[in-house]
C-alpha positions as semicolon CSV with decimal commas, in nm:
position;residue;x (nm);y (nm);z (nm)
1;M;-7,820;1,821;-0,475
2;E;-7,931;1,998;-0,159
3;K;-7,867;1,832;0,177
4;T;-8,246;1,792;0,212
5;S;-8,304;1,661;-0,142
6;K;-8,498;1,336;-0,161
7;I;-8,246;1,077;-0,280
8;Y;-8,316;0,714;-0,370
9;I;-8,031;0,464;-0,362
10;A;-8,137;0,155;-0,561
11;G;-7,939;-0,143;-0,435
12;H;-7,838;0,011;-0,101
13;T;-7,746;-0,325;0,055
14;G;-7,491;-0,414;-0,215
15;L;-7,123;-0,329;-0,228
16;V;-7,171;-0,010;-0,431
17;G;-7,507;0,097;-0,294
18;S;-7,399;0,066;0,068
19;A;-7,087;0,272;-0,003
20;I;-7,295;0,545;-0,173
21;T;-7,532;0,545;0,125
22;R;-7,235;0,582;0,363
23;V;-7,083;0,874;0,176
24;L;-7,417;1,055;0,146
25;K;-7,478;1,025;0,520
26;K;-7,121;1,132;0,592
27;E;-7,165;1,443;0,376
28;G;-7,489;1,541;0,550
29;Y;-7,755;1,428;0,304
30;N;-8,038;1,336;0,538
31;N;-8,339;1,256;0,319
32;L;-8,247;0,915;0,181
33;I;-8,493;0,655;0,050
34;I;-8,392;0,290;0,080
35;K;-8,590;-0,028;0,017
36;D;-8,459;-0,382;0,041
37;L;-8,562;-0,669;-0,188
38;K;-8,832;-0,787;0,052
39;E;-8,999;-0,445;0,031
40;L;-8,951;-0,378;-0,340
41;D;-8,870;-0,611;-0,630
42;L;-8,708;-0,387;-0,891
43;T;-8,763;-0,648;-1,163
44;D;-9,138;-0,589;-1,113
45;Q;-9,233;-0,302;-1,344
46;K;-9,566;-0,220;-1,179
47;A;-9,426;-0,225;-0,825
48;T;-9,128;-0,008;-0,926
49;L;-9,343;0,257;-1,092
50;E;-9,585;0,264;-0,797
51;F;-9,289;0,314;-0,563
52;F;-9,160;0,609;-0,769
53;E;-9,507;0,764;-0,789
54;K;-9,550;0,737;-0,412
55;E;-9,201;0,845;-0,298
56;K;-9,121;1,093;-0,579
57;P;-8,741;1,094;-0,538
58;E;-8,557;1,395;-0,681
59;Y;-8,228;1,214;-0,739
60;V;-8,154;0,846;-0,806
61;F;-7,835;0,641;-0,777
62;L;-7,898;0,323;-0,981
63;A;-7,660;0,079;-0,812
64;A;-7,897;-0,221;-0,806
65;A;-7,770;-0,509;-1,020
66;K;-7,704;-0,879;-1,033
67;V;-7,326;-0,903;-1,021
68;G;-7,060;-1,173;-0,996
69;G;-6,718;-1,287;-1,107
70;I;-6,609;-1,480;-1,414
71;Q;-6,751;-1,814;-1,290
72;A;-7,095;-1,674;-1,206
73;N;-7,118;-1,475;-1,530
74;N;-7,016;-1,776;-1,736
75;T;-7,255;-2,014;-1,554
76;Y;-7,571;-1,802;-1,528
77;P;-7,579;-1,572;-1,836
78;A;-7,959;-1,584;-1,869
79;E;-8,008;-1,460;-1,512
80;F;-7,747;-1,188;-1,557
81;I;-7,904;-1,044;-1,870
82;Y;-8,268;-1,077;-1,764
83;Q;-8,240;-0,938;-1,411
84;N;-8,013;-0,649;-1,505
85;L;-8,223;-0,548;-1,806
86;A;-8,542;-0,559;-1,600
87;I;-8,400;-0,345;-1,318
88;E;-8,261;-0,083;-1,558
89;I;-8,571;-0,058;-1,774
90;N;-8,803;-0,026;-1,476
91;I;-8,601;0,233;-1,283
92;I;-8,493;0,454;-1,575
93;N;-8,843;0,470;-1,722
94;A;-9,003;0,532;-1,381
95;A;-8,749;0,811;-1,318
96;Y;-8,856;0,976;-1,644
97;L;-9,228;0,934;-1,578
98;T;-9,204;1,083;-1,228
99;R;-8,974;1,370;-1,335
100;V;-8,665;1,276;-1,138
101;K;-8,420;1,568;-1,160
102;K;-8,114;1,352;-1,216
103;L;-8,017;0,985;-1,225
104;L;-7,673;0,824;-1,208
105;F;-7,646;0,480;-1,369
106;L;-7,367;0,245;-1,263
107;G;-7,230;0,057;-1,561
108;S;-6,917;-0,158;-1,573
109;S;-6,582;-0,164;-1,750
110;C;-6,687;-0,494;-1,913
111;I;-6,896;-0,290;-2,161
112;Y;-6,576;-0,225;-2,356
113;P;-6,448;-0,459;-2,633
114;R;-6,235;-0,755;-2,529
115;E;-5,946;-0,655;-2,754
116;C;-5,944;-0,288;-2,660
117;P;-5,656;-0,039;-2,694
118;Q;-5,507;0,035;-2,353
119;P;-5,574;0,233;-2,144
120;I;-5,945;0,224;-2,232
121;K;-6,092;0,559;-2,334
122;E;-6,465;0,629;-2,319
123;E;-6,467;0,668;-2,698
124;Y;-6,388;0,295;-2,741
125;F;-6,743;0,209;-2,630
126;M;-6,915;-0,021;-2,885
127;T;-6,617;-0,045;-3,121
128;G;-6,558;-0,422;-3,108
129;P;-6,664;-0,769;-2,983
130;L;-6,717;-0,827;-2,611
131;E;-6,550;-1,079;-2,380
132;E;-6,752;-1,402;-2,413
133;T;-6,747;-1,501;-2,043
134;N;-6,948;-1,195;-1,933
135;K;-7,118;-1,088;-2,256
136;A;-7,472;-1,122;-2,115
137;Y;-7,396;-0,887;-1,824
138;A;-7,212;-0,645;-2,052
139;V;-7,500;-0,628;-2,302
140;A;-7,742;-0,549;-2,019
141;K;-7,517;-0,266;-1,898
142;I;-7,477;-0,135;-2,255
143;A;-7,856;-0,126;-2,286
144;G;-7,873;0,082;-1,967
145;I;-7,625;0,334;-2,106
146;I;-7,805;0,365;-2,439
147;M;-8,136;0,398;-2,256
148;C;-8,004;0,689;-2,046
149;Q;-7,863;0,858;-2,357
150;S;-8,185;0,802;-2,552
151;Y;-8,406;0,947;-2,279
152;N;-8,175;1,250;-2,251
153;R;-8,194;1,301;-2,627
154;Q;-8,569;1,255;-2,664
155;Y;-8,705;1,379;-2,332
156;G;-8,437;1,619;-2,205
157;T;-8,368;1,417;-1,891
158;K;-8,041;1,434;-1,694
159;F;-7,941;1,070;-1,674
160;I;-7,563;1,017;-1,648
161;S;-7,369;0,691;-1,682
162;V;-7,042;0,600;-1,510
163;M;-6,815;0,303;-1,577
164;P;-6,629;0,184;-1,268
165;T;-6,330;-0,046;-1,285
166;N;-6,310;-0,362;-1,068
167;L;-6,431;-0,278;-0,718
168;Y;-6,359;-0,410;-0,370
169;G;-6,409;-0,307;-0,010
170;P;-6,635;-0,349;0,295
171;G;-6,960;-0,529;0,220
172;D;-6,807;-0,729;-0,066
173;N;-6,921;-1,078;-0,168
174;F;-6,676;-1,343;-0,046
175;D;-6,869;-1,647;-0,177
176;L;-6,619;-1,846;-0,385
177;N;-6,890;-1,949;-0,634
178;S;-6,997;-1,597;-0,725
179;S;-6,741;-1,343;-0,605
180;H;-6,501;-1,128;-0,806
181;V;-6,129;-1,200;-0,807
182;L;-6,007;-0,977;-0,521
183;P;-6,258;-1,084;-0,253
184;A;-6,231;-1,444;-0,378
185;F;-5,854;-1,430;-0,320
186;L;-5,900;-1,283;0,028
187;R;-6,136;-1,566;0,119
188;K;-5,918;-1,836;-0,039
189;F;-5,595;-1,725;0,128
190;H;-5,769;-1,671;0,462
191;D;-5,928;-2,017;0,458
192;A;-5,597;-2,174;0,351
193;K;-5,417;-2,003;0,639
194;V;-5,680;-2,106;0,896
195;N;-5,684;-2,465;0,768
196;S;-5,303;-2,489;0,742
197;Q;-5,314;-2,568;0,371
198;K;-4,989;-2,587;0,177
199;E;-5,119;-2,427;-0,144
200;V;-5,384;-2,200;-0,290
201;I;-5,510;-2,267;-0,644
202;I;-5,604;-1,966;-0,858
203;W;-5,776;-1,964;-1,197
204;G;-5,580;-1,911;-1,518
205;T;-5,222;-1,812;-1,582
206;G;-5,215;-1,509;-1,353
207;E;-5,090;-1,300;-1,647
208;P;-5,398;-1,083;-1,721
209;Y;-5,391;-0,729;-1,587
210;R;-5,666;-0,580;-1,372
211;E;-5,730;-0,241;-1,216
212;F;-5,895;-0,211;-0,874
213;L;-6,078;0,075;-0,704
214;H;-6,188;0,086;-0,340
215;V;-6,566;0,115;-0,327
216;D;-6,551;0,417;-0,093
217;D;-6,355;0,600;-0,362
218;L;-6,619;0,501;-0,618
219;A;-6,896;0,635;-0,394
220;D;-6,709;0,962;-0,351
221;A;-6,668;0,989;-0,730
222;C;-7,040;0,919;-0,786
223;L;-7,139;1,197;-0,545
224;F;-6,892;1,430;-0,715
225;L;-7,031;1,353;-1,061
226;M;-7,392;1,380;-0,950
227;N;-7,313;1,735;-0,839
228;N;-7,072;1,834;-1,115
229;Y;-7,147;1,648;-1,441
230;D;-7,452;1,663;-1,670
231;G;-7,325;1,512;-1,997
232;S;-7,475;1,213;-2,177
233;E;-7,134;1,066;-2,257
234;I;-7,007;0,794;-2,023
235;V;-6,736;0,865;-1,763
236;N;-6,475;0,609;-1,651
237;I;-6,410;0,581;-1,278
238;G;-6,086;0,415;-1,172
239;T;-5,730;0,469;-1,054
240;G;-5,566;0,451;-1,396
241;V;-5,321;0,192;-1,252
242;D;-5,333;-0,185;-1,301
243;L;-5,132;-0,496;-1,208
244;K;-5,112;-0,865;-1,298
245;I;-5,347;-1,110;-1,127
246;K;-5,045;-1,301;-0,998
247;E;-4,914;-0,978;-0,841
248;L;-5,251;-0,924;-0,676
249;A;-5,234;-1,279;-0,540
250;E;-4,894;-1,209;-0,386
251;I;-5,017;-0,887;-0,219
252;I;-5,317;-1,069;-0,070
253;K;-5,103;-1,364;0,034
254;D;-4,876;-1,124;0,228
255;T;-5,169;-0,927;0,373
256;V;-5,339;-1,242;0,502
257;G;-5,012;-1,401;0,616
258;F;-5,045;-1,726;0,421
259;A;-4,718;-1,923;0,423
260;G;-4,788;-2,176;0,146
261;I;-4,746;-2,160;-0,232
262;I;-4,966;-2,033;-0,515
263;V;-5,064;-2,280;-0,791
264;N;-5,215;-2,173;-1,124
265;D;-5,495;-2,384;-1,275
266;T;-5,432;-2,310;-1,642
267;S;-5,730;-2,524;-1,749
268;K;-5,951;-2,236;-1,629
269;P;-6,010;-1,920;-1,840
270;D;-5,815;-1,598;-1,794
271;G;-6,089;-1,366;-1,914
272;T;-6,003;-1,033;-2,076
273;P;-5,621;-0,990;-2,107
274;K;-5,616;-0,630;-1,984
275;K;-5,875;-0,378;-1,864
276;Q;-5,709;-0,054;-1,758
277;L;-5,933;0,251;-1,773
278;D;-5,823;0,588;-1,904
279;V;-5,938;0,829;-1,632
280;T;-5,819;1,149;-1,800
281;K;-6,177;1,274;-1,834
282;L;-6,253;1,218;-1,466
283;H;-5,929;1,387;-1,359
284;S;-6,008;1,685;-1,584
285;L;-6,344;1,721;-1,410
286;G;-6,159;1,750;-1,078
287;W;-6,173;1,408;-0,908
288;K;-5,893;1,160;-0,826
289;H;-5,886;0,844;-0,613
290;K;-5,750;0,861;-0,258
291;I;-5,714;0,498;-0,140
292;E;-5,413;0,306;-0,274
293;L;-5,446;-0,068;-0,341
294;K;-5,232;-0,212;-0,059
295;D;-5,399;0,011;0,200
296;G;-5,742;-0,071;0,061
297;I;-5,677;-0,447;0,070
298;K;-5,554;-0,419;0,430
299;K;-5,870;-0,230;0,534
300;T;-6,090;-0,477;0,347
301;Y;-5,925;-0,776;0,517
302;E;-5,975;-0,610;0,856
303;W;-6,345;-0,569;0,770
304;F;-6,359;-0,931;0,653
305;L;-6,214;-1,060;0,980
306;K;-6,475;-0,871;1,183
307;N;-6,769;-0,974;0,964
308;Y;-6,667;-1,314;0,820
309;H;-6,862;-1,538;1,059
310;A;-7,161;-1,303;1,060
């Protein structure tokens, strides 16, 4: 991409989209197109195509999605599959019809089988059953990947797909009914500290392993891949390092300064036992993460404290 290239960031107000927008601005890309939901409903096929025909972006970062943690995915599967499928279909097809030079599609590590060899290599894609609690979201993301690959094969487009691990950072969702585990923990431990509670209850046994990547690192990787990768095969983006949920809880407890105890609600589901990405391919292309987990959590909590009431 040239610094003056016309670049559309779909989902620029979300966790990922806002981070991509930040890194593009930081690196001197000055011709960015952004539209919020009030201006453009990406589930509306006609409106999306008209937008592409009018603006004619050269490059697209497809970060728009309906996202949430295990509770939201398990409670609203119909919304997760419908909204994500609609957004992907509309944007990818409009990008083809208006001759977008290159598109980067943000998938998710949940596209891999539940019982997957660890660490998870890109070649394990579509080799086994999915995790039930977020199957609707995963199927929608799988459809987006296959759509990008199919358009590349049939039409010669340059649509690439990346699979980030669990993300966190500034701009995250801290709503306890819909957030992912790391921001949910930050909110829970913060509220417990402020309210002088004696305990914090967390879902499941705490034994599953999860890998976490700061969203600014993800954005940096997406910019790197947009400029350096043209293949149809998916690329994992992560740190290659994971830890137990109960270890994450302890780190966040210490970061927040909560003095009480942690209680596990084992009546609640654990989700996938382990989801560590193999990032050998990404490293071989020349990119590696920069922000370590403890530092990233500290920075995220500082952001949370400044923006919590807002």
